[in-house]
C-alpha positions, -999 to 999 in steps of 0.1 A, spaced: -447 -106 392 -444 -94 428 -411 -84 443 -421 -88 480 -450 -106 497 -460 -102 533 -473 -134 549 -502 -126 573 -501 -158 592 -479 -181 614 -468 -217 618 -466 -243 591 -487 -224 566 -465 -192 568 -435 -214 562 -453 -231 533 -460 -198 516 -425 -186 522 -411 -216 504 -433 -210 474 -422 -174 473 -385 -183 476 -388 -207 447 -404 -180 426 -376 -155 435 -400 -133 456 -388 -118 489 -409 -124 520 -420 -104 551 -430 -124 582 -453 -108 608 -453 -122 643 -466 -118 678 -441 -115 707 -448 -152 713 -436 -162 679 -404 -142 677 -383 -174 673 -407 -192 649 -392 -208 619 -410 -187 594 -397 -156 611 -361 -169 610 -363 -177 573 -381 -147 560 -361 -118 544 -377 -93 568 -399 -96 599 -422 -72 618 -436 -77 653 -473 -68 652 -484 -72 688 -486 -93 719 -496 -130 720 -534 -129 718 -545 -132 682 -569 -103 685 -540 -80 692 -516 -94 666 -527 -118 638 -562 -103 637 -549 -68 639 -558 -55 605 -541 -20 609 -509 -35 622 -506 -60 594 -513 -33 567 -488 -10 584 -462 -37 583 -468 -42 546 -465 -4 540 -432 1 559 -416 -29 542 -428 -19 508 -446 -53 502 -465 -56 469 -490 -81 481 -503 -99 512 -510 -136 514 -533 -144 543 -529 -182 544 -558 -199 561 -576 -190 593 -571 -156 610 -580 -129 584 -580 -151 553 -618 -149 549 -623 -114 563 -638 -94 535 -632 -61 553 -594 -69 555 -592 -78 519 -609 -46 510 -586 -26 532 -556 -42 517 -567 -32 482 -576 3 492 -540 8 504 -527 -2 469 -516 -36 480 -526 -68 462 -546 -93 483 -537 -128 472 -571 -144 471 -606 -137 458 -624 -104 457 -638 -89 489 -673 -93 473 -668 -131 469 -654 -135 504 -684 -116 518 -708 -136 497 -695 -169 508 -688 -159 544 -725 -158 552 -740 -192 550 -774 -181 539 -761 -158 512 -737 -185 501 -765 -210 498 -786 -186 476 -756 -179 454 -749 -216 451 -784 -223 440 -783 -196 414 -749 -210 402 -765 -244 397 -751 -262 427 -773 -289 445 -781 -279 481 -793 -297 512 -830 -291 517 -836 -264 543 -848 -229 551 -846 -202 525 -831 -178 550 -825 -174 588 -849 -190 612 -859 -163 637 -881 -181 662 -884 -216 678 -920 -217 664 -908 -212 629 -881 -238 634 -907 -263 646 -930 -257 617 -902 -260 591 -890 -293 608 -925 -307 604 -924 -300 567 -888 -314 562 -891 -342 587 -866 -351 615 -837 -352 620 -827 -316 613 -796 -295 617 -795 -259 631 -764 -239 619 -751 -205 625 -753 -182 595 -718 -168 603 -706 -202 615 -675 -223 611 -656 -251 629 -688 -266 642 -697 -237 664 -734 -228 665 -743 -262 650 -768 -285 667 -789 -314 654 -823 -326 667 -842 -358 663 -875 -347 677 -895 -315 685 -883 -317 721 -847 -318 711 -852 -291 685 -863 -267 713 -830 -270 731 -810 -272 699 -824 -240 686 -817 -221 718 -782 -235 723 -772 -229 686 -783 -192 688 -765 -187 721 -733 -204 708 -734 -184 675 -738 -151 694 -708 -160 717 -685 -172 689 -694 -149 660 -713 -120 675 -743 -130 654 -771 -152 667 -787 -158 634 -792 -195 625 -807 -215 597 -820 -250 593 -811 -279 570 -822 -315 567 -797 -337 587 -782 -363 565 -776 -396 584 -744 -411 570 -728 -386 545 -693 -382 534 -676 -348 534 -663 -343 499 -647 -311 487 -635 -299 453 -604 -278 448 -607 -252 421 -584 -226 405 -598 -197 385 -578 -169 368 -588 -133 358 -592 -143 322 -621 -167 325 -602 -200 328 -614 -224 355 -601 -259 364 -607 -283 393 -579 -303 409 -601 -332 419 -617 -340 452 -606 -346 488 -625 -368 513 -625 -349 546 -650 -372 564 -628 -381 593 -638 -353 618 -640 -349 655 -664 -322 667 -666 -310 631 -628 -305 630 -610 -324 603 -584 -349 615 -573 -369 584 -580 -363 547 -574 -383 516 -575 -378 478 -591 -391 458 -621 -402 479 -625 -440 482 -663 -434 480 -665 -420 445 -664 -438 412 -652 -422 380 -687 -410 369 -694 -393 402 -660 -377 402 -664 -363 367 -699 -351 374 -691 -331 405 -660 -317 390 -680 -303 360 -707 -290 383 -681 -272 404 -663 -256 375 -696 -244 359 -706 -228 392 -673 -210 396 -676 -196 361 -711 -183 367 -700 -167 400 -670 -150 382 -648 -162 410 -610 -158 409 -580 -174 426 -581 -207 447 -613 -219 464 -629 -250 477 -665 -261 473 -676 -284 501 -703 -310 497 -721 -337 517 -723 -369 496 -749 -395 504 -766 -422 483 -750 -410 451 -760 -374 455 -740 -343 463 -753 -314 485 -734 -281 487 -727 -269 522 -702 -241 519 -673 -225 500 -640 -217 515 -626 -187 497 -590 -194 507 -562 -220 508 -572 -251 527 -552 -268 554 -554 -301 534 -542 -286 500 -510 -307 500 -528 -340 492 -542 -324 461 -507 -312 452 -495 -347 456 -519 -363 432 -519 -336 405 -484 -321 407 -496 -285 408 -483 -261 434 -515 -244 446 -498 -216 465 -477 -208 435 -508 -207 414 -525 -184 439 -496 -159 436 -495 -161 397 -533 -155 395 -531 -126 419 -503 -111 397 -526 -113 367 -511 -143 350 -533 -168 331 -535 -204 343 -520 -215 310 -536 -249 310 -570 -264 306 -589 -292 325 -577 -318 301 -541 -309 310 -547 -317 347 -535 -353 353 -540 -373 385 -517 -399 398 -519 -422 428 -534 -416 462 -525 -392 491 -534 -390 528 -527 -361 552 -526 -366 590 -530 -335 611 -507 -337 641 -519 -316 671 -502 -308 704 -529 -324 723 -535 -354 746 -545 -381 722 -573 -393 746 -586 -363 763 -577 -339 735 -566 -313 760 -540 -288 746 -504 -297 753 -482 -266 748 -446 -268 758 -409 -270 747 -401 -294 719 -373 -319 729 -363 -346 705 -377 -340 670 -374 -363 640 -395 -362 609 -400 -393 586 -387 -392 551 -384 -413 520 -402 -415 487 -436 -399 488 -434 -385 523 -438 -348 531 -439 -330 565 -452 -294 567 -442 -281 601 -425 -251 617 -412 -272 646 -376 -277 656 -359 -290 687 -360 -264 714 -390 -246 700 -417 -235 725 -452 -244 713 -473 -214 726 -507 -219 742 -523 -190 724 -531 -205 690 -545 -235 672 -529 -267 684 -519 -281 650 -481 -283 649 -475 -305 619 -490 -322 588 -478 -355 575 -486 -360 539 -479 -394 522 -484 -403 485 -484 -437 469 -492 -453 436 -523 -469 451 -543 -464 482 -529 -496 497 -493 -485 490 -502 -451 505 -515 -467 537 -484 -489 540 -461 -459 536 -482 -438 560 -480 -466 587 -442 -466 583 -440 -428 584 -461 -424 615 -439 -450 632 -408 -428 624 -423 -395 635 -408 -384 668 -420 -353 687 -409 -351 723 -417 -326 750 -454 -323 743 -482 -348 739 -494 -353 703 -522 -369 683 -498 -393 665 -512 -423 686 -547 -414 674 -536 -413 638 -520 -447 642 -552 -460 657 -573 -446 628 -553 -462 600 -553 -496 618 -591 -498 619 -607 -522 594 -634 -496 584 -607 -471 575 -586 -496 556 -617 -506 536 -626 -469 530 -659 -475 548 -666 -445 569 -687 -413 571 -685 -380 589 -697 -396 622 -674 -425 622 -644 -409 640 -665 -393 667 -680 -427 675 -645 -442 676 -630 -417 700 -662 -417 722 -658 -455 726 
């Protein structure tokens, strides 16, 4: 097992990884920008290294600075968390070339799944059902129009190097496709430095269902059930729940088996998430996240497995030590992402935290690096906390979540707590009757 792990991230996820390491008897190294010198994960780590000024490109995305920090502190391994460099194949390769263990999949698998077209080809070869679409990138508007005629409208244009909804446009007609193609390429170029796009059939009312998997270096693969991530605003997840209220036992077992079979064929290792659109009883693969997910705590809540701990064990060469039949699911869990944003305009709201009180009680977990007096910086993602609630049934979970949101106090900045309260009071949500477009329609009025 490792003696010391450097955590190449910040905020709540850096603190989450630190806690797993501490429980395993592993020392931690925190890296931080000058804006995060007083962050909670920096305060609690055994060692800390400043890696640059506030802009992420000069600090948390600075590969050389992070590897240098690992070398000077004699860290055995680097855990990238999510975001930043977590799915950067070049970084993973650099880490390994310096004799440090990268806690995650191989650079080859990160690279394979990082390009949406390559990922789709790999998924098909591994036996995953995919959304009908182009076989590769679509290089011209003429090609896009011809393919759209074959598939039928509506269609979706997506950046091959995309993520977070950037470089993604849908079109309901040839006229709309002309603008969508041009805008998607322009946005993809600006966001990712790569203007390549591809096309898929646009599903009308799908759910966003993802399957959490773990795979060791010895051929063992298990899935930890599904998460429903359909509640999204501008393609950004807002609330997730597990299990999905849209799946029955047969569908759940079917997609779990499909996911595990695909992972075995790919020879993948460590934690990963296969994401699908689900409509009319059919699953369609859309992408694979080769890292820890923001919403992993709801899976931990229903299966009792510490996913970060398992990531570390797998990276150290340990076998999973259990089979699919040993994974037991219990109850229902929901996660609310709390952002430092105006709940109506969604404008960022950085600032100093005043009063701060987290809810508690049975089945309530808060992952956050906040404390009274902490300055929320304007330089990074606005998510400042995650509220995770578990109950024996979905109804019990909802009642507990309603109570927990009512207890949550964050003063000094505006937050999306009022939006979360509104979501869980809506009849459609209470009935589990929603799709990936539902929340956007709600907030747009």
